NUGUVO-500745 format. One record per residue (C-alpha): x, y, z; residue in three letters. Coordinates in Angstrom, 1 decimal, padded with zeros to 4 digits, m for minus. Layout:
<sites>
[site [X Y Z] ALA]
...
</sites>
This chain:
<sites>
[site [010.4 m013.2 m002.8] MET]
[site [011.3 m010.0 m001.1] PRO]
[site [008.8 m008.4 001.4] TYR]
[site [007.3 m004.6 001.3] GLY]
[site [006.0 m002.2 003.9] ILE]
[site [003.1 m000.1 002.8] CYS]
[site [004.9 003.7 003.9] HIS]
[site [002.3 005.7 002.4] LEU]
[site [m001.4 006.4 003.4] SER]
[site [m003.6 004.5 000.5] VAL]
[site [m001.6 003.0 m002.3] VAL]
[site [m004.4 001.5 m004.7] PRO]
[site [m003.7 m002.3 m005.5] VAL]
[site [m005.2 m002.9 m009.5] ARG]
[site [m005.9 m005.9 m011.3] LEU]
[site [m003.1 m005.7 m014.4] HIS]
[site [000.2 m003.6 m014.7] PRO]
[site [m001.4 m000.4 m016.4] CYS]
[site [m003.1 002.4 m013.7] GLU]
[site [m005.9 002.3 m015.9] GLU]
[site [m006.7 m000.5 m014.7] ALA]
[site [m009.7 m001.4 m012.0] GLY]
[site [m009.2 m001.7 m008.4] MET]
[site [m009.4 m004.4 m006.3] VAL]
[site [m008.2 m003.2 m002.2] THR]
[site [m006.1 m000.9 m001.0] GLN]
[site [m003.1 m001.0 000.3] LEU]
[site [m003.1 001.5 003.8] LEU]
[site [m000.2 002.3 006.1] PHE]
[site [001.7 000.2 007.5] GLY]
[site [000.3 m003.5 005.6] GLU]
[site [002.6 m005.6 004.4] LEU]
[site [003.5 m007.4 001.0] LEU]
[site [004.9 m009.8 m000.1] GLN]
[site [006.9 m009.9 m004.2] VAL]
[site [005.8 m012.4 m006.1] ILE]
[site [006.1 m010.4 m009.4] ASP]
[site [007.7 m007.4 m011.7] LYS]
[site [007.1 m006.0 m014.5] GLN]
[site [009.4 m002.9 m015.5] GLU]
[site [007.5 m000.4 m013.0] ASP]
[site [004.8 m002.5 m011.0] TRP]
[site [004.9 m004.9 m008.2] TYR]
[site [002.4 m008.0 m008.4] GLN]
[site [002.2 m008.8 m004.7] ILE]
[site [000.6 m010.1 m002.0] LEU]
[site [m001.4 m008.5 001.0] VAL]
[site [m000.1 m010.7 003.8] LEU]
[site [m003.3 m008.9 005.9] TYR]
[site [m005.9 m010.8 004.0] ASP]
[site [m004.2 m012.7 000.3] GLY]
[site [m005.5 m010.3 m002.0] SER]
[site [m002.7 m010.7 m005.2] GLU]
[site [m002.6 m007.5 m007.0] GLY]
[site [m000.4 m005.4 m008.9] TRP]
[site [001.0 m001.8 m007.5] ILE]
[site [004.1 001.1 m009.0] LEU]
[site [007.2 000.0 m007.7] ALA]
[site [007.5 003.4 m006.3] ASN]
[site [004.9 002.8 m004.2] GLN]
[site [006.3 001.1 m001.2] ILE]
[site [009.2 000.4 000.6] GLN]
[site [010.4 m003.2 001.1] LEU]
[site [012.1 m005.0 003.5] ILE]
[site [014.6 m007.4 004.5] SER]
[site [013.3 m010.5 006.0] ASP]
[site [014.8 m009.2 009.0] LYS]
[site [012.8 m006.3 009.2] GLU]
[site [009.9 m008.3 008.3] TYR]
[site [009.7 m010.3 011.4] ARG]
[site [011.1 m007.3 013.2] LYS]
[site [007.1 m006.3 012.5] CYS]
[site [005.6 m009.4 012.9] LEU]
[site [006.9 m009.1 016.7] LYS]
[site [005.6 m006.1 017.1] LYS]
[site [002.0 m005.6 018.7] LYS]
[site [m000.1 m004.3 016.0] GLU]
[site [m002.3 m000.8 016.6] LYS]
[site [m004.9 000.6 014.8] TYR]
[site [m006.1 003.8 013.4] ALA]
[site [m008.9 004.3 014.8] HIS]
[site [m009.6 008.4 013.7] ARG]
[site [m011.0 009.2 010.8] TRP]
[site [m007.2 011.0 009.8] ILE]
[site [m003.8 010.2 011.9] THR]
[site [m001.3 012.3 011.6] LYS]
[site [002.8 011.1 012.3] LEU]
[site [005.9 012.0 012.4] ARG]
[site [007.7 009.9 009.1] VAL]
[site [011.3 008.3 010.8] LYS]
[site [013.8 010.3 010.6] ASN]
[site [013.0 013.3 009.2] ALA]
[site [012.2 016.9 011.2] ASN]
[site [008.3 018.3 010.5] ASN]
[site [007.2 016.1 008.4] VAL]
[site [004.2 014.7 008.5] PHE]
[site [001.7 012.2 007.0] LEU]
[site [m001.8 011.9 007.2] GLN]
[site [m002.8 007.9 007.4] ILE]
[site [m007.0 007.1 007.5] PRO]
[site [m008.4 005.0 009.3] ARG]
[site [m007.4 001.4 008.9] GLY]
[site [m003.9 001.8 008.7] ALA]
[site [m001.1 000.2 011.2] THR]
[site [001.3 001.4 013.3] PHE]
[site [004.2 001.2 016.1] SER]
[site [004.7 003.4 019.1] HIS]
[site [007.2 005.2 017.0] ASN]
[site [005.2 006.4 014.7] HIS]
[site [002.8 007.8 016.8] LEU]
[site [001.1 011.0 017.8] ILE]
[site [m001.0 012.2 019.5] ASN]
[site [m003.5 009.3 020.0] THR]
[site [m003.9 006.9 022.4] SER]
[site [m006.8 004.7 020.7] GLN]
[site [m006.0 001.7 020.4] SER]
[site [m007.9 m002.5 019.2] THR]
[site [m010.9 m002.8 021.1] GLN]
[site [m011.9 m006.1 022.8] LYS]
[site [m014.8 m006.9 020.1] PRO]
[site [m017.7 m006.7 021.2] THR]
[site [m022.3 m006.4 019.6] GLU]
[site [m022.2 m003.2 020.5] LYS]
[site [m018.8 m002.4 019.0] GLY]
[site [m018.8 m003.5 015.9] ILE]
[site [m022.5 m001.8 015.2] VAL]
[site [m021.7 001.4 016.8] ALA]
[site [m018.0 001.4 014.2] LEU]
[site [m020.1 000.5 011.1] ALA]
[site [m023.2 003.5 011.8] LEU]
[site [m020.2 005.8 012.0] ASP]
[site [m019.2 005.3 008.6] TYR]
[site [m023.2 006.7 007.1] LEU]
[site [m023.4 008.4 004.4] ASN]
[site [m019.1 007.0 003.1] VAL]
[site [m019.6 007.0 m000.5] PRO]
[site [m018.8 003.8 m001.7] PHE]
[site [m015.9 002.9 m004.0] LEU]
[site [m015.1 m000.4 m005.6] ALA]
[site [m011.6 m001.4 m003.9] GLY]
[site [m011.8 000.8 m001.5] GLY]
[site [m010.8 000.7 002.5] ARG]
[site [m010.7 004.2 003.5] THR]
[site [m013.8 006.7 005.9] PRO]
[site [m013.1 008.6 001.6] PHE]
[site [m014.7 005.3 000.0] GLY]
[site [m015.5 002.1 000.1] ILE]
[site [m016.9 m001.4 m001.2] ASP]
[site [m019.2 m003.5 000.9] ALA]
[site [m016.1 m006.3 001.8] ALA]
[site [m014.2 m003.7 002.7] GLY]
[site [m016.6 m002.2 004.6] PHE]
[site [m017.2 m005.2 006.9] THR]
[site [m013.5 m006.3 006.8] GLN]
[site [m013.0 m002.2 008.1] ILE]
[site [m014.6 m002.5 010.8] VAL]
[site [m013.4 m006.1 012.2] TYR]
[site [m010.6 m005.2 011.4] LYS]
[site [m011.0 m002.0 014.2] LEU]
[site [m012.6 m004.8 016.5] ASN]
[site [m009.8 m007.1 016.5] GLY]
[site [m010.9 m009.7 014.0] ILE]
[site [m009.4 m010.7 010.4] LYS]
[site [m011.5 m010.8 007.6] LEU]
[site [m010.7 m011.8 004.4] LEU]
[site [m011.3 m009.2 001.2] ARG]
[site [m014.5 m011.0 m000.1] THR]
[site [m018.2 m010.7 000.1] PRO]
[site [m016.8 m014.5 m001.0] GLU]
[site [m014.0 m015.4 001.4] LYS]
[site [m015.7 m014.2 004.0] GLN]
[site [m018.8 m016.4 003.9] ALA]
[site [m015.9 m019.0 004.4] SER]
[site [m015.5 m017.9 008.5] GLN]
[site [m017.9 m017.9 010.8] GLY]
[site [m020.9 m020.2 012.0] ILE]
[site [m024.1 m020.1 010.6] LEU]
[site [m027.2 m018.2 011.5] VAL]
[site [m030.7 m020.3 010.4] ASP]
[site [m032.8 m017.9 011.2] PHE]
[site [m033.0 m014.5 011.0] ILE]
[site [m034.5 m014.8 014.0] GLU]
[site [m032.0 m015.9 016.1] GLU]
[site [m029.8 m013.2 014.5] THR]
[site [m027.8 m010.5 016.9] ILE]
[site [m025.9 m007.3 016.2] PRO]
[site [m022.6 m008.0 014.7] GLY]
[site [m023.9 m010.9 012.4] ASP]
[site [m023.0 m011.3 008.8] LEU]
[site [m025.4 m010.7 005.8] ALA]
[site [m024.2 m013.0 002.9] PHE]
[site [m026.6 m012.0 m000.7] PHE]
[site [m026.2 m013.9 m004.5] ASP]
[site [m026.6 m013.5 m007.6] ASP]
[site [m028.8 m015.4 m010.1] GLU]
[site [m025.1 m017.7 m010.7] GLU]
[site [m025.1 m017.9 m006.9] GLY]
[site [m021.7 m015.9 m006.5] ASN]
[site [m021.6 m014.3 m003.4] ILE]
[site [m021.2 m011.0 m004.3] ILE]
[site [m022.5 m009.2 m000.8] HIS]
[site [m022.6 m008.4 002.4] VAL]
[site [m023.8 m006.1 005.3] GLY]
[site [m023.6 m005.7 009.3] ILE]
[site [m026.5 m006.7 010.8] LEU]
[site [m028.4 m004.1 013.1] LEU]
[site [m031.3 m005.8 014.6] GLY]
[site [m034.7 m005.3 014.4] ASP]
[site [m034.9 m006.8 010.8] ASN]
[site [m032.2 m003.7 009.5] HIS]
[site [m029.0 m003.7 007.8] ILE]
[site [m026.0 m002.1 007.2] ILE]
[site [m023.6 m002.3 004.4] HIS]
[site [m022.0 m000.4 001.4] SER]
[site [m024.3 000.2 m002.0] TYR]
[site [m023.8 003.4 m003.9] GLY]
[site [m023.3 004.8 m000.5] LYS]
[site [m022.9 003.7 003.4] VAL]
[site [m026.6 002.9 004.1] ARG]
[site [m029.3 001.7 006.2] ILE]
[site [m032.2 m000.9 004.7] ASP]
[site [m034.7 m003.4 005.7] ARG]
[site [m033.8 m006.9 005.4] LEU]
[site [m035.8 m010.2 005.6] ASP]
[site [m036.0 m013.2 004.5] HIS]
[site [m035.8 m012.3 001.0] ILE]
[site [m033.2 m010.0 001.2] GLY]
[site [m032.6 m006.0 001.1] ILE]
[site [m035.4 m003.8 000.7] PHE]
[site [m034.3 m000.5 m000.6] ASN]
[site [m037.7 001.6 000.0] SER]
[site [m035.9 004.5 m002.5] GLU]
[site [m036.3 002.4 m004.9] LEU]
[site [m039.2 000.5 m003.5] ARG]
[site [m038.0 m002.6 m004.5] ASN]
[site [m035.6 m005.9 m003.0] TYR]
[site [m031.8 m004.9 m003.9] THR]
[site [m030.2 m008.7 m003.0] HIS]
[site [m030.4 m011.4 m002.7] LYS]
[site [m029.9 m013.6 000.5] LEU]
[site [m028.1 m015.7 000.6] ARG]
[site [m026.8 m016.7 004.5] LEU]
[site [m025.3 m015.2 007.3] MET]
[site [m022.4 m016.2 009.5] LYS]
[site [m021.5 m015.1 013.2] ARG]
[site [m018.4 m014.2 013.3] ILE]
[site [m017.6 m013.0 017.2] VAL]
</sites>
């Protein structure tokens, strides 16, 4: 199956091959993919960064050869840390592309920024997470203009050099189990389930019994052994299932 690369700022990946279908995730500039099927104007793809699957419009990605794909794998990836980074389009005069935080670039794309992936630390994860405060919730979102719970944790960890999978359930399979809130440290992940026991939500622990997560917007709430307590609603919004240490 052919490979491809996202050459646009952000591309929606949908559940079904139609524009009305729900968005399951987003491809960010520079991310690699593999085409696994085609229906008319749509490609079914596998996102190679995290294993997500979905449908994209065929004219929104650029197919690449196996040789180009292998060349991409050999390059040391760097990620955009600014909210918006300005890139010059290769082989085009005075044509620029605005890419969001979390996008991937190589050195020859880069203009006027020197930020790169940093060594993961508790402090770095928390600082970056706090930078997302009040970003609106968007199902399937992974950008500073709209982000869901697992997209939020994934991008924060990505910019700290750690790869997380795309959904709360899959992220819960990573890392080391932490048994008690008292044993957690800032930067740990907390997971929450529904009445059927399905893990449906995730957030980043800040310490002092607080958590930052995307729920309506990226916000800070109190956390205890029951779950997340929303002081505005005066009730629990999420039931705690487990906690994991990734770093």
